[in-house]
C-alpha positions as a printed Julia matrix, in Angstrom:
494×3 Matrix{Float64}:
  2.97  -67.79  23.94
  6.16  -66.33  22.44
  8.38  -64.17  24.6
 10.85  -61.55  23.41
 13.72  -60.23  25.5
 14.85  -56.62  25.05
 18.25  -55.5   26.29
 18.12  -51.74  26.8
 21.55  -50.39  27.62
 21.08  -46.68  28.36
 23.33  -43.92  29.65
 22.32  -44.19  33.29
 21.28  -47.84  33.56
 21.18  -51.28  32.0
 17.72  -52.79  31.71
 16.14  -56.02  30.53
 12.46  -56.27  29.66
 10.56  -59.4   28.69
  7.54  -58.83  26.44
  4.89  -61.23  25.21
  3.8   -61.15  21.54
  1.13  -58.5   22.31
  3.72  -56.04  23.54
  2.77  -56.56  27.17
  5.54  -56.45  29.75
  6.09  -59.72  31.63
  9.1   -58.66  33.67
 11.6   -55.87  33.93
 14.93  -55.48  35.74
 17.23  -52.49  35.98
 20.65  -51.61  37.41
 22.27  -48.22  37.5
 25.58  -47.67  35.72
 28.08  -45.14  37.02
 29.25  -42.1   35.13
 32.62  -40.47  35.77
 33.57  -36.91  34.83
 37.35  -36.79  35.44
 37.75  -33.39  33.74
 35.42  -30.62  32.65
 33.51  -31.83  29.57
 34.71  -35.44  29.94
 32.09  -38.16  30.48
 33.18  -41.78  30.9
 31.85  -45.19  31.91
 33.42  -48.54  32.68
 32.73  -50.83  29.7
 33.09  -53.89  31.91
 30.41  -52.53  34.27
 28.11  -51.9   31.29
 28.43  -55.57  30.35
 28.18  -57.0   33.89
 25.06  -54.97  34.76
 23.47  -55.89  31.44
 23.94  -59.63  31.85
 22.85  -59.42  35.52
 19.52  -57.77  34.65
 18.83  -60.4   31.98
 19.13  -63.14  34.6
 17.04  -61.07  37.04
 14.25  -60.5   34.46
 14.12  -64.21  33.56
 13.84  -65.14  37.24
 11.1   -62.59  37.9
  9.08  -63.61  34.8
  9.38  -67.21  36.01
 10.29  -68.43  32.57
 13.35  -70.22  31.3
 15.84  -68.89  28.79
 14.6   -71.54  26.32
 11.14  -69.88  26.38
 12.62  -66.71  24.84
 12.11  -66.71  21.09
 14.65  -63.95  20.34
 16.71  -61.12  21.79
 16.45  -57.53  20.6
 19.07  -55.04  21.67
 18.95  -51.26  21.93
 21.63  -48.97  23.24
 22.91  -45.5   24.0
 24.44  -44.4   20.69
 27.83  -42.8   19.86
 29.39  -44.06  23.11
 32.75  -45.51  22.12
 34.46  -48.65  23.4
 37.84  -50.1   22.41
 38.92  -53.55  23.53
 41.57  -56.19  22.89
 40.37  -58.76  20.37
 42.47  -61.46  22.04
 41.3   -61.08  25.64
 38.05  -59.14  25.19
 39.28  -56.68  27.83
 38.5   -52.95  27.42
 41.62  -50.92  26.63
 40.23  -47.61  27.91
 37.13  -46.24  29.61
 34.02  -46.07  27.42
 33.71  -42.47  26.19
 30.06  -41.46  26.53
 28.09  -39.62  23.82
 27.91  -36.5   26.04
 31.7   -36.25  26.2
 33.25  -33.12  24.62
 36.98  -33.94  24.7
 37.18  -34.07  20.88
 36.13  -30.4   20.57
 39.58  -29.23  19.46
 39.82  -31.97  16.81
 36.37  -31.0   15.54
 37.37  -27.34  15.38
 40.37  -28.29  13.22
 38.09  -30.15  10.79
 35.81  -27.12  10.6
 38.8   -24.86   9.9
 39.73  -27.2    7.03
 36.26  -26.49   5.56
 35.23  -30.14   5.85
 31.72  -29.47   7.15
 29.99  -29.89   3.8
 31.77  -33.04   2.71
 31.18  -34.72   6.1
 27.52  -33.65   6.07
 27.03  -34.98   2.55
 28.73  -38.32   3.24
 27.41  -39.05   6.75
 24.32  -36.83   7.19
 25.95  -35.56  10.39
 27.61  -32.32  11.46
 31.14  -32.09  12.78
 30.71  -32.41  16.53
 32.4   -34.17  19.48
 29.06  -35.95  20.04
 29.81  -38.58  17.38
 32.09  -41.6   17.77
 34.78  -40.63  15.23
 36.32  -37.87  17.38
 36.23  -40.12  20.46
 38.02  -42.92  18.61
 40.64  -40.54  17.2
 41.24  -39.16  20.71
 41.71  -42.69  22.1
 44.14  -43.66  19.32
 46.17  -40.52  20.01
 46.08  -40.46  23.81
 45.96  -44.05  25.09
 49.53  -45.26  25.26
 50.27  -48.1   22.87
 46.74  -48.21  21.43
 47.68  -47.16  17.89
 50.49  -49.75  17.78
 48.11  -52.46  18.97
 45.58  -51.32  16.35
 48.2   -51.52  13.61
 48.94  -55.09  14.71
 45.21  -55.9   14.27
 44.51  -56.49  17.97
 42.07  -53.62  18.65
 38.31  -53.74  18.25
 36.27  -50.55  18.21
 32.53  -50.48  18.62
 29.49  -48.67  19.9
 27.61  -50.26  22.82
 25.7   -52.69  20.56
 29.04  -54.01  19.24
 30.42  -54.41  22.75
 27.35  -56.26  24.05
 27.15  -58.6   21.03
 30.86  -59.38  21.36
 30.26  -60.41  24.98
 26.95  -62.21  24.34
 28.68  -64.33  21.68
 31.96  -64.55  23.65
 33.97  -62.89  20.92
 32.44  -64.73  17.96
 30.85  -61.59  16.45
 32.34  -58.13  15.89
 29.44  -56.22  14.32
 27.67  -52.86  14.41
 24.05  -52.37  13.39
 23.4   -49.84  10.62
 21.53  -47.2   12.67
 24.37  -47.21  15.21
 26.98  -47.09  12.44
 25.23  -44.04  11.02
 26.11  -42.19  14.28
 29.86  -42.74  14.09
 30.61  -40.04  11.47
 32.46  -42.8    9.59
 29.66  -44.46   7.62
 28.56  -43.36   4.18
 24.83  -42.85   4.67
 23.77  -43.59   1.1
 25.89  -46.73   0.73
 25.85  -47.98   4.35
 29.54  -48.84   4.2
 32.56  -47.41   6.01
 33.77  -44.37   4.08
 37.38  -44.99   3.09
 38.06  -41.31   2.35
 37.0   -40.32   5.88
 38.99  -43.17   7.47
 42.09  -41.96   5.62
 41.38  -38.35   6.59
 40.97  -39.23  10.27
 43.82  -41.8   10.23
 41.63  -44.63  11.54
 42.78  -48.17  10.62
 40.03  -50.2    8.95
 41.01  -53.28  10.98
 39.49  -51.83  14.2
 36.02  -51.4   12.7
 33.15  -53.88  13.07
 31.11  -55.28  10.19
 27.96  -53.22   9.45
 24.79  -55.32   9.61
 21.03  -54.81   9.09
 18.72  -53.97  11.99
 16.79  -57.23  11.53
 19.71  -59.57  11.07
 20.08  -62.96  12.72
 23.53  -62.41  14.19
 24.16  -65.52  16.28
 22.85  -67.37  19.29
 24.05  -66.32  22.72
 27.13  -68.28  23.81
 26.65  -71.64  25.5
 26.65  -71.44  29.29
 25.73  -67.76  29.44
 21.96  -67.88  29.98
 20.97  -71.53  30.29
 19.93  -71.71  26.61
 21.23  -70.41  23.29
 18.9   -67.53  22.37
 19.02  -66.04  18.85
 19.93  -62.33  18.65
 17.8   -61.04  15.76
 17.26  -57.31  16.18
 19.34  -54.26  17.05
 18.57  -50.55  16.91
 20.18  -47.44  18.38
 17.93  -46.21  21.19
 16.31  -43.27  19.38
 15.65  -45.23  16.2
 14.28  -48.02  18.36
 11.82  -45.62  19.99
 10.69  -44.45  16.51
 10.11  -48.09  15.55
  8.49  -48.9   18.9
  6.11  -45.95  18.48
  5.0   -47.52  15.17
  6.18  -44.45  13.22
  6.6   -46.61  10.13
  5.23  -44.1    7.6
  7.11  -41.12   6.18
  5.82  -37.99   7.92
  5.41  -39.51  11.39
  7.53  -38.36  14.33
  8.33  -39.13  17.95
 10.15  -37.36  20.75
 11.89  -39.26  23.55
 12.39  -37.52  26.87
 15.32  -39.37  28.39
 18.67  -38.11  29.69
 18.64  -36.0   26.52
 15.74  -35.31  24.19
 15.56  -36.74  20.72
 13.06  -35.94  18.03
 13.03  -38.19  14.98
 10.93  -37.61  11.89
 10.58  -40.52   9.45
 11.53  -39.28   5.95
 10.93  -42.62   4.21
 13.38  -44.4    1.94
 15.19  -41.25   0.76
 17.91  -39.38   2.64
 16.66  -35.87   3.34
 19.43  -33.38   4.08
 18.72  -30.57   6.51
 19.26  -26.91   5.71
 18.73  -26.11   9.4
 21.52  -27.96  11.18
 19.52  -31.12  11.9
 21.0   -34.57  11.34
 20.11  -37.01   8.61
 20.29  -40.46  10.09
 19.49  -44.03   9.22
 16.25  -45.03  10.97
 16.47  -48.78  10.3
 17.51  -51.25   7.68
 14.96  -54.05   7.75
 13.11  -56.33   5.32
 15.74  -55.39   2.7
 14.79  -51.72   2.79
 16.46  -48.71   4.38
 14.43  -46.01   6.1
 15.87  -42.64   7.02
 14.97  -39.93   9.51
 15.72  -36.33  10.33
 16.87  -35.97  13.91
 17.21  -33.13  16.36
 19.24  -33.96  19.47
 18.89  -32.01  22.68
 21.66  -32.89  25.13
 19.94  -32.09  28.43
 16.37  -33.16  29.31
 15.95  -35.59  32.22
 19.53  -34.7   33.13
 18.26  -31.23  34.14
 15.97  -32.83  36.72
 18.94  -34.87  38.01
 20.84  -31.57  38.39
 17.98  -30.06  40.42
 18.16  -33.16  42.64
 21.92  -33.74  42.94
 23.43  -30.36  42.1
 21.01  -27.95  43.78
 19.28  -30.31  46.21
 15.88  -28.64  45.72
 14.13  -31.98  45.2
 14.81  -35.36  46.82
 13.48  -37.63  44.08
 13.2   -36.9   40.35
  9.44  -37.33  40.32
  9.06  -34.58  42.98
  9.76  -32.0   40.28
  6.24  -31.8   38.86
  4.65  -31.22  42.25
  7.17  -28.48  43.05
  6.77  -26.82  39.62
  2.98  -26.84  39.93
  3.11  -24.8   43.14
  3.4   -21.72  40.92
  1.32  -20.89  37.84
  4.24  -19.47  35.85
  7.99  -18.93  36.25
  7.58  -15.2   36.95
 10.12  -14.41  34.21
 12.73  -17.01  35.25
 14.31  -18.85  32.3
 16.82  -21.71  32.46
 18.98  -22.44  29.41
 20.4   -25.89  30.22
 23.56  -25.7   28.12
 25.53  -27.72  30.69
 27.3   -29.65  27.91
 26.85  -27.03  25.18
 23.8   -26.73  22.95
 22.71  -29.46  20.53
 20.35  -29.09  17.56
 19.68  -26.75  15.91
 22.33  -24.48  17.5
 25.38  -26.8   17.72
 27.31  -24.56  20.06
 29.55  -26.83  22.12
 31.01  -23.87  24.05
 27.66  -22.45  25.16
 27.15  -22.64  28.92
 24.09  -23.01  31.13
 22.3   -19.89  32.33
 19.56  -19.15  34.85
 18.2   -15.64  34.39
 15.25  -13.37  35.1
 15.32  -13.9   38.85
 14.09  -11.42  41.44
 13.86  -11.37  45.26
 10.55  -13.21  44.92
 12.08  -16.14  43.0
 11.87  -19.44  44.85
 12.65  -23.06  44.09
  9.2   -23.65  42.54
  9.96  -21.03  39.87
 13.32  -22.69  39.18
 11.71  -26.15  38.96
  9.08  -24.85  36.55
 11.72  -23.07  34.44
 13.71  -26.33  34.34
 10.74  -28.3   32.97
  9.83  -25.54  30.51
 13.44  -25.49  29.25
 12.97  -29.07  28.02
  9.88  -28.04  26.02
 11.6   -24.92  24.64
 14.53  -26.96  23.32
 12.13  -29.4   21.62
 10.27  -26.46  20.12
 13.54  -25.14  18.59
 14.13  -28.54  17.01
 10.61  -28.77  15.58
 10.8   -25.24  14.14
 14.0   -26.23  12.31
 12.42  -29.49  11.19
  9.3   -27.79   9.82
 11.53  -25.53   7.7
 13.22  -28.6    6.18
 10.02  -30.46   5.38
  7.25  -29.82   2.9
  4.49  -31.35   5.04
  3.76  -29.96   8.53
  3.76  -32.25  11.52
  0.23  -33.32  12.49
  0.99  -34.92  15.86
  3.94  -35.83  18.04
  4.19  -39.22  19.75
  6.14  -39.09  23.0
  7.91  -41.53  25.31
 10.7   -41.68  27.87
 10.69  -40.95  31.59
  9.68  -37.27  31.52
  6.7   -37.93  29.21
  4.84  -39.04  32.39
  4.94  -35.39  33.48
  1.51  -33.94  32.58
  2.55  -30.33  33.15
  5.51  -30.69  30.78
  3.46  -32.5   28.1
  0.72  -29.83  28.17
  3.3   -27.02  27.92
  4.94  -28.95  25.05
  1.64  -29.2   23.13
  1.0   -25.48  23.78
  4.43  -24.42  22.49
  4.39  -26.7   19.4
  0.72  -26.05  18.66
  0.23  -29.73  17.71
 -1.34  -32.57  19.75
  1.14  -34.51  21.86
  0.18  -38.21  22.08
  1.37  -40.33  24.96
  0.91  -44.1   24.55
 -0.1   -46.46  27.34
  3.23  -48.2   27.13
  6.1   -45.77  27.59
  8.78  -48.42  27.02
  8.92  -47.58  23.31
 12.7   -47.94  23.11
 12.83  -51.46  24.54
  9.68  -52.46  22.66
 11.19  -51.24  19.36
 14.14  -53.6   19.76
 11.89  -56.48  20.84
  9.53  -55.86  17.91
 12.44  -55.76  15.44
 13.73  -59.06  16.84
 10.19  -60.47  16.66
  9.83  -59.41  13.03
 12.97  -61.33  12.08
 12.24  -64.39  14.21
  8.7   -64.83  12.87
  6.75  -63.71  15.97
  5.3   -60.94  13.76
  4.54  -61.32  10.1
  4.26  -57.6    9.27
  4.65  -54.03  10.52
  0.86  -53.77  10.71
  0.83  -56.52  13.27
  3.37  -54.59  15.38
  1.44  -51.31  15.13
 -1.65  -52.94  16.64
  0.17  -52.92  19.98
  0.25  -49.08  20.06
 -2.51  -47.7   22.34
 -3.19  -44.11  23.34
 -3.01  -43.17  27.01
 -3.65  -39.44  26.68
 -3.67  -36.75  23.99
 -2.52  -33.28  25.11
 -4.27  -30.72  22.9
 -2.76  -27.22  22.52
 -4.7   -24.64  24.58
 -2.4   -21.61  24.64
 -3.3   -18.35  22.87
 -0.88  -17.4   20.1
  0.17  -14.08  21.73
  1.03  -15.97  24.94
  3.01  -18.53  22.95
  4.93  -15.73  21.22
  5.71  -14.12  24.58
  7.12  -17.38  25.98
  9.21  -18.06  22.88
 10.57  -14.51  22.88
 11.69  -14.82  26.49
 13.41  -18.1   25.63
 15.18  -16.66  22.55
 16.47  -13.73  24.54
 17.89  -16.01  27.28
 19.33  -18.35  24.64
 21.28  -15.47  23.08
 22.98  -14.79  26.39
 24.0   -18.42  26.87
 25.63  -18.73  23.47
 29.42  -18.64  23.1
 29.37  -16.19  20.17
 28.1   -13.21  22.2
């Protein structure tokens, strides 16, 4: 039996999952990582804590699976994307807090780029839109605001990377400074067609080339883990950014297939095949994976707040004690009685891209209670996904036939049914919801010879439940109209 180890470094936790060659989970371990918000719109993590929790859960998973490190055929790695780490190449010590993808501190810098009419050129080169979400603005901010960092960078002592780069650096004890192509495509520094750092953009943003990692394929044998780290040297042979990994793990290998992940945020990816497809509707063109000497691309719509809304109900409002209480509370009422929540807590993502929009709860009356608010919170996730799909359908010639779903909130039957009703397409939930971790493990398995083909990987996908649309079209219209009207009020351009 061959075992594959997936490292899944997410926004709220570090996880390690051991799979067998049939995609069955043998062991899983998880540790929470802390998030700091020192100023409004700032979101940071401790890079050292990201590494220490990640290596701790690997050891925990190995112990609980009762296997030895030498029994692991390969490691696959998947990570929160865009989050930016800078460290000293000599000591391996972080030189600043990790700036998380949700962080908005580069808003002013982005506004300056927009004023210089650079939107089109950046979109054409990178497939992305100018937004503080991507790593470039975070790196520029660090170079400008962390004392002595630019000087150190000019001396060649600074390494920049996304979380995959940081973990590989530590797993190989500084032997490898790399970034996988799907992660590189989220930095706003990589030329999407050529998969190389774009020198014109680096010059424009004043970023020294020496800080950047080497861009590698998703299915590359990078190195073995350093001696003494895990009790055996395990080959690292697969890396994918978390959303691309979920697309791969959902076996969406064909052009025209799509998945939506309900995590901290919500991310819909539509496989567009081997050609870059540019969006006319403010979606992102992104690299899906570069494997078996071929590059696949996707259209992506990013929603910033999904599971994070449920956390807010728990921690901010205190109306639920545990996240999974939300469905029971929401189901105590049959509808929201006109209450709509627009969860623009960190601005609005695709297809609106309004970083100054702010959250709004409206339509309340004396009869409104916490059940209505809980239901409105869940529905707001589905509404945001619906906006993304509407934009996506306008960009594509073929309509979506089904949507595969994963992530924590996809367990919520009420939300999945409402999602199918709003989209008017079947929503398919697989038996194994660990699509993100499985995608990285499967990619590593493809390179290390555990799998001989994509077909072999897709055999592991099994349906748990299909949610068929049941809503009448006039009712759907009514819901969408209420949402659009609330959305208008939340926007910054009122």
